[in-house]
C-alpha positions in Angstrom: 35.4 117.4 -110.5 38.1 114.8 -110.8 35.7 111.9 -110.8 33.4 113.7 -113.3 36.2 114.4 -115.7 37.5 110.9 -115.4 34.2 109.5 -116.4 34.0 112.0 -119.3 37.5 111.0 -120.6 36.5 107.3 -120.5 33.3 108.1 -122.4 35.1 110.2 -125.0 37.6 107.4 -125.6 34.7 105.1 -126.5 32.7 107.4 -128.8 33.9 105.7 -132.0 32.7 102.4 -130.4 29.3 103.7 -129.6 28.9 105.6 -132.9 31.7 105.4 -135.5 33.0 108.7 -136.9 30.8 109.8 -139.8 29.9 113.5 -139.6 33.2 115.1 -140.8 32.3 115.4 -144.6 29.0 117.1 -143.6 30.7 119.5 -141.3 33.3 120.4 -143.8 30.6 121.1 -146.4 28.7 123.3 -143.9 31.8 125.2 -143.1 32.3 126.1 -146.7 28.7 127.2 -147.1 28.8 129.4 -144.0 32.2 131.0 -144.7 31.9 132.3 -148.3 33.0 129.1 -150.0 36.2 128.8 -147.9 37.2 126.9 -144.9 37.6 129.2 -141.8 41.3 128.4 -141.5 41.8 129.8 -145.0 40.3 133.1 -143.8 42.6 133.2 -140.8 45.8 132.1 -142.5 46.8 135.4 -144.1 46.3 137.2 -140.8 47.9 134.8 -138.3 49.7 132.2 -140.4 53.1 133.0 -139.0 55.3 130.7 -136.8 55.6 133.0 -133.7 51.9 133.8 -133.7 50.9 130.2 -134.1 53.1 129.3 -131.2 51.5 132.0 -128.9 48.0 130.8 -130.0 49.0 127.3 -129.0 50.2 128.6 -125.6 46.8 130.2 -124.9 45.0 127.0 -126.1 47.0 124.8 -123.7 46.4 127.4 -120.9 42.7 126.5 -121.0 43.4 123.6 -118.6 44.9 125.9 -116.0 42.1 128.5 -116.5 39.5 125.9 -116.1 40.9 124.7 -112.8 41.5 128.3 -111.5 37.9 129.3 -112.3 36.5 126.0 -110.9 38.5 126.2 -107.7 37.5 129.9 -107.3 33.8 129.1 -107.3 34.2 125.9 -105.3 35.8 127.8 -102.4 34.3 131.2 -102.6 33.2 132.4 -99.2 29.6 133.2 -100.3 27.4 130.4 -101.8 25.5 132.8 -104.1 23.5 132.4 -107.2 26.5 132.9 -109.6 28.3 130.0 -108.0 25.2 127.7 -108.3 24.5 128.9 -111.8 28.1 128.3 -112.9 28.3 124.7 -111.6 24.9 123.8 -113.0 25.9 125.1 -116.4 29.3 123.6 -116.3 28.2 120.1 -115.5 25.1 120.1 -117.7 27.2 121.5 -120.7 29.6 118.6 -120.3 26.9 116.0 -119.9 24.8 117.3 -122.9 27.5 118.6 -125.2 30.5 116.4 -124.2 28.3 113.4 -123.8 25.1 113.0 -125.8 25.9 115.4 -128.6 29.5 114.2 -129.0 28.2 110.6 -129.4 25.5 111.6 -131.9 27.7 113.9 -133.9 30.7 111.6 -133.8 33.5 113.4 -135.7 37.3 113.7 -135.6 37.9 117.3 -136.6 40.1 118.9 -139.3 43.4 117.5 -138.0 42.3 113.9 -138.6 40.2 114.5 -141.6 42.7 113.0 -144.0 43.6 110.2 -141.7 40.1 108.9 -142.0 40.8 108.4 -145.7 38.4 111.2 -146.7 39.2 113.0 -150.0 39.7 115.7 -151.0 41.1 116.9 -147.7 40.4 120.6 -147.3 42.7 120.7 -144.3 45.8 119.2 -145.8 47.3 122.7 -146.4 46.7 123.7 -142.7 48.3 120.4 -141.4 51.3 120.9 -143.7 51.7 124.4 -142.4 51.5 123.4 -138.7 54.0 120.5 -139.2 56.3 123.0 -140.9 56.1 125.5 -138.0 56.6 122.6 -135.5 60.1 122.2 -136.9 61.0 125.6 -135.6 58.6 126.3 -132.8 57.1 123.7 -130.5 53.5 123.3 -131.6 52.2 121.0 -128.9 48.9 120.5 -130.7 50.7 118.4 -133.4 52.3 116.2 -130.7 49.0 115.6 -128.9 47.2 115.0 -132.2 49.7 112.3 -133.1 49.3 110.7 -129.7 45.5 110.7 -130.0 45.6 109.1 -133.4 48.1 106.5 -132.3 45.6 105.7 -129.5 42.8 105.4 -131.9 44.9 103.0 -133.9 45.7 101.1 -130.8 49.3 102.2 -130.4 49.1 104.5 -127.3 47.0 105.1 -124.2 46.2 108.8 -124.7 42.5 108.4 -125.5 39.7 110.7 -126.7 38.9 112.1 -130.2 35.8 114.2 -130.5 35.2 117.4 -132.4 31.5 118.4 -132.2 30.7 120.3 -130.1 33.8 122.0 -128.9 33.8 121.9 -125.1 37.0 124.0 -125.1 35.0 126.8 -126.6 31.8 126.2 -124.7 33.5 126.3 -121.3 35.8 129.2 -122.3 32.6 131.2 -123.0 31.1 130.1 -119.7 34.2 131.2 -117.8 33.8 134.7 -119.3 30.1 134.9 -118.5 30.8 133.9 -114.9 33.8 136.2 -114.8 31.7 139.2 -115.6 29.5 138.4 -112.6 32.7 138.6 -110.4 34.3 141.7 -111.9 34.6 143.5 -115.2 38.4 142.9 -115.2 38.0 139.1 -114.7 35.2 139.1 -117.4 37.3 140.9 -120.0 40.4 138.8 -119.4 38.4 135.6 -119.7 36.6 136.9 -122.7 39.9 137.6 -124.4 41.0 134.1 -123.5 37.8 132.7 -125.0 38.3 134.6 -128.3 41.8 133.2 -128.7 40.6 129.7 -127.8 38.2 130.0 -130.7 40.9 131.2 -133.0 43.2 128.4 -131.8 40.6 125.7 -132.2 40.4 126.5 -135.9 44.0 127.5 -136.6 45.4 124.5 -134.8 43.0 122.2 -136.7 41.3 120.9 -133.6 37.8 121.9 -134.5 35.5 123.0 -137.2 34.2 126.6 -136.6 30.7 125.2 -136.3 31.8 123.0 -133.4 32.3 126.3 -131.5 29.1 127.9 -132.7 27.1 124.9 -131.5 29.0 124.8 -128.1 28.4 128.6 -127.6 24.7 128.2 -128.3 24.4 125.3 -125.8 26.3 127.3 -123.2 24.2 130.4 -123.6 20.9 128.4 -123.5 22.1 126.7 -120.3 23.5 129.9 -118.7 20.4 132.0 -119.1 18.0 129.1 -118.7 19.5 128.2 -115.4 19.4 131.7 -114.0 15.8 131.3 -112.7 16.6 127.9 -111.3 19.5 129.3 -109.4 17.3 132.1 -108.0 14.7 129.6 -107.0 17.3 127.5 -105.2 18.7 130.4 -103.2 15.2 131.6 -102.4 14.4 128.4 -100.5 14.3 128.7 -96.7 16.7 125.8 -96.2 19.3 127.3 -98.5 18.9 130.7 -96.9 19.5 129.1 -93.5 22.5 127.4 -94.8 23.9 130.6 -96.3 23.3 132.4 -93.0 25.1 129.7 -91.1 28.1 130.0 -93.4 28.2 133.8 -92.8 28.2 133.3 -89.1 31.2 131.0 -89.5 
């Protein structure tokens, strides 16, 4: 996991070198067409555009890192090497390779928070960024601080690398955690599903992603999760794997 994510971070940092950012105007236009002529953040703002709520949404968004490691470690060290475990890891790694790798390079984009910094005009996210910076003066909105570090890195002024919007691996993996969680217990599934919902809200409200970044990531995750179910069953039906599982049970 550590080695894999290290490679991913290095790849992400070099996306603009491999394919310069170019898709943002298209994504902003698609957003408006899909959401009744408005940007998704404009639909959310009247409901959640309050400092304390924004702060709590940012807390949940940052908690994604802890949730990822808890879920990953749970399946890595579960006593029974079952189909769910295999299915989870196959989906996890393939989602990052396809979504966070190939698709991120092809659909090279910065996301709403950096839209204006690319010099694109008009900037439909200027109002959202102004709101977030205003809230940050009262409540710590860590997204703003990280976004500033990422842009400084892109400009060659810091070492915190990695700007990539499409697809949103935050949202894709959050959905995966919920899908795998329901295979463990209903309680785990619903808790992780709630986490995933607020990750989506946060990704839009904190200006990290276009909503369509999430839609594409969810589609990729669902295709992999259900497509890899028969692969996992096949793997665990093999005699060698059954012998291995029996040996584990005997201790």
